[in-house]
C-alpha positions as CSV (number, residue, x, y, z in Angstrom):
1,X,12.4,24.8,17.3
2,X,11.5,21.3,16.1
3,X,10.4,19.1,18.5
4,X,13.2,16.5,18.9
5,X,11.1,14.1,21.1
6,X,11.5,10.4,19.8
7,X,7.9,10.3,20.5
8,X,6.7,11.1,17.2
9,X,2.8,10.7,17.5
10,X,0.9,13.9,17.3
11,X,-2.2,12.7,19.1
12,X,-0.2,11.4,22.0
13,X,2.0,14.4,21.7
14,X,-1.0,16.8,21.6
15,X,-1.9,15.6,25.4
16,X,1.3,15.4,26.9
17,X,1.6,19.2,25.6
18,X,-1.6,20.2,27.5
19,X,-0.8,18.3,30.6
20,X,2.3,20.8,30.2
21,X,0.5,23.9,29.2
22,X,-2.1,23.0,32.6
23,X,1.2,21.9,35.3
24,X,0.4,24.4,38.2
25,X,2.4,24.4,41.9
26,X,0.4,24.1,44.7
27,X,-0.2,27.7,46.9
28,X,1.2,25.9,49.9
29,X,4.4,24.5,47.2
30,X,3.1,21.1,47.6
31,X,4.4,17.8,49.9
32,X,7.9,18.5,49.4
33,X,7.9,21.9,50.2
34,X,6.4,21.3,53.6
35,X,8.2,18.2,55.2
36,X,7.2,18.9,58.9
37,X,3.3,19.0,57.9
38,X,1.4,15.8,57.6
39,X,0.6,15.9,53.9
40,X,-2.8,13.9,53.0
41,X,-2.5,13.8,48.9
42,X,-6.5,13.9,49.1
43,X,-5.8,17.6,49.4
44,X,-3.9,17.7,45.8
45,X,-6.4,16.1,43.9
46,X,-6.7,19.1,41.7
47,X,-2.4,18.8,41.0
48,X,-0.6,16.2,38.9
49,X,3.0,16.1,40.0
50,X,4.3,14.4,36.9
51,X,7.8,13.9,35.7
52,X,9.1,16.5,32.8
53,X,8.5,15.5,28.9
54,X,12.2,15.3,28.8
55,X,12.0,11.8,31.4
56,X,9.0,10.9,29.3
57,X,11.2,10.8,26.1
58,X,14.0,8.7,28.3
59,X,11.5,6.1,29.6
60,X,10.0,6.0,25.8
61,X,13.2,5.5,24.3
62,X,14.6,3.1,26.8
63,X,11.0,0.8,26.6
64,X,11.2,0.6,22.7
65,X,15.2,0.0,22.7
66,X,14.6,-3.2,25.4
67,X,11.5,-3.6,23.5
68,X,9.6,-3.5,26.5
69,X,6.2,-5.2,26.8
70,X,4.9,-5.2,30.9
71,X,5.8,-1.9,32.6
72,X,5.1,-0.8,36.3
73,X,4.7,2.8,37.3
74,X,4.0,4.2,41.2
75,X,2.2,6.3,41.0
76,X,0.2,6.9,38.2
77,X,-1.3,10.5,38.9
78,X,-2.8,12.1,35.9
79,X,-1.2,9.9,33.6
80,X,1.7,11.2,32.1
81,X,4.3,8.6,32.6
82,X,1.1,6.3,31.6
83,X,1.7,8.4,27.8
84,X,5.1,7.2,27.8
85,X,5.4,3.7,28.5
86,X,1.6,3.0,27.0
87,X,2.9,4.7,23.4
88,X,6.1,2.5,23.8
89,X,4.1,-0.2,24.6
90,X,1.8,-0.2,21.5
91,X,4.7,1.3,19.1
92,X,6.9,-2.5,20.3
93,X,3.5,-4.2,18.9
94,X,1.6,-4.2,22.3
95,X,1.8,-4.8,25.9
96,X,0.5,-3.3,29.1
97,X,1.8,-0.5,31.5
98,X,0.4,-1.4,35.3
99,X,-0.4,2.0,37.3
100,X,-0.7,2.6,41.0
101,X,-3.1,5.6,42.4
102,X,-5.1,6.4,45.5
103,X,-6.5,9.4,44.5
104,X,-9.8,8.2,42.8
105,X,-10.4,11.8,40.9
106,X,-6.6,11.5,39.2
107,X,-7.3,8.3,38.2
108,X,-10.7,9.5,36.5
109,X,-8.4,12.1,34.8
110,X,-5.4,9.7,34.0
111,X,-8.1,7.8,32.4
112,X,-9.7,10.4,30.5
113,X,-5.9,11.4,29.4
114,X,-5.2,7.9,27.9
115,X,-8.6,8.0,26.2
116,X,-7.7,11.2,24.2
117,X,-4.5,9.6,23.3
118,X,-5.9,6.1,21.7
119,X,-3.6,4.4,24.7
120,X,-6.3,2.9,26.9
121,X,-6.3,-0.4,25.7
122,X,-2.4,-0.7,26.7
123,X,-2.8,0.5,30.8
124,X,-4.3,-0.8,33.9
125,X,-4.6,1.7,36.1
126,X,-5.2,0.0,39.8
127,X,-6.9,2.0,42.2
128,X,-5.8,2.2,45.9
129,X,-2.7,2.1,48.2
130,X,0.3,0.7,45.7
131,X,1.6,-1.6,48.8
132,X,-1.2,-3.7,48.1
133,X,-2.0,-3.2,44.4
134,X,1.4,-3.5,43.1
135,X,2.1,-7.0,45.4
136,X,1.1,-9.3,42.5
137,X,2.4,-8.3,38.6
138,X,1.4,-11.3,37.0
139,X,5.0,-12.2,35.9
140,X,7.9,-10.2,35.0
141,X,8.5,-7.0,34.3
142,X,10.7,-5.0,31.7
143,X,10.6,-1.4,33.5
144,X,9.6,0.4,36.9
145,X,9.3,4.0,37.5
146,X,8.9,4.9,41.2
147,X,7.8,8.5,41.7
148,X,5.7,8.6,44.9
149,X,3.9,10.3,47.3
150,X,6.6,11.6,50.7
151,X,5.8,10.8,53.8
152,X,6.4,12.4,57.4
153,X,8.0,9.2,59.1
154,X,9.5,5.8,58.9
155,X,10.5,4.4,55.5
156,X,9.4,5.8,52.3
157,X,7.2,4.9,49.9
158,X,9.5,4.6,47.5
159,X,11.3,2.6,49.5
160,X,8.6,0.0,50.7
161,X,7.1,-0.6,46.7
162,X,10.9,-1.3,45.8
163,X,11.8,-3.5,48.0
164,X,8.2,-5.2,46.9
165,X,8.3,-5.3,43.2
166,X,12.1,-5.4,42.9
167,X,12.3,-9.2,43.0
168,X,9.3,-8.8,39.7
169,X,11.9,-6.7,37.9
170,X,13.5,-8.8,34.9
171,X,17.7,-9.2,34.9
172,X,18.2,-6.2,32.3
173,X,15.2,-4.3,33.2
174,X,15.5,-1.0,34.4
175,X,14.2,1.5,37.8
176,X,13.7,5.1,37.6
177,X,13.3,7.5,40.4
178,X,12.1,10.6,40.5
179,X,12.6,12.0,44.3
180,X,16.0,10.7,45.6
181,X,14.4,9.5,48.5
182,X,17.8,8.1,50.7
183,X,16.3,5.2,51.7
184,X,15.5,4.3,48.4
185,X,19.2,5.2,47.3
186,X,20.4,3.1,49.6
187,X,18.6,0.3,48.7
188,X,19.3,0.4,44.9
189,X,23.4,1.0,46.1
190,X,23.5,-1.5,48.0
191,X,25.8,-4.2,45.6
192,X,23.6,-7.3,47.6
193,X,20.4,-5.8,45.4
194,X,22.0,-6.1,42.1
195,X,21.8,-2.7,41.1
196,X,23.6,-0.9,38.6
197,X,23.0,2.6,38.7
198,X,23.6,6.4,37.6
199,X,22.3,10.1,38.5
200,X,21.0,11.8,35.7
201,X,21.0,15.7,35.1
202,X,17.2,15.4,34.6
203,X,14.6,17.8,36.6
204,X,17.0,18.2,39.9
205,X,18.2,14.6,39.5
206,X,16.8,11.3,38.3
207,X,18.3,7.8,39.0
208,X,18.0,5.4,36.9
209,X,19.2,1.4,37.7
210,X,20.2,-1.5,35.5
211,X,19.2,-5.0,37.1
212,X,22.5,-6.5,36.3
213,X,21.7,-9.5,38.3
């Protein structure tokens, strides 16, 4: 079947296809399969927990349509989402995706993947805790992806990060969430926070939200 992706760059698609071919699940099922255990992200340094290509296609299409130039992702992992963001910004005429990734090995892998796709110039991957590295984004952003690590207790990282970055999202900007953390959804569905939201049938439910006010 012919590739129907809106992203037509063969070099970028080759990297995406390689990452898809390399996608594998840890023997223990990964952190979401072990909710009662204290999961350490460093234990999964060799595994890329990434968005699926259909989610990436939507990111690319929305970013192109809104002429996005500044976007944010939590977390970068091996750079799958970063490729879609960076390609959209390049095709819009320029811009930057600001990524946050805790595990140094994944930062290095993501940077290699971006270089292979000739997109390194459009990405700023910040190594460390996103609650620190994304605190100051340098101005309003157009799009935020929240796809972070699950915690065993307390507010989810998704909730902590969205509370921090939502004020930095411009009106008319989008938030996409991959893991449907209950407290993230509570925040995004609260009318006081100014979002309109819909659950899309992608990867067991992808929440797409518009900052309406």
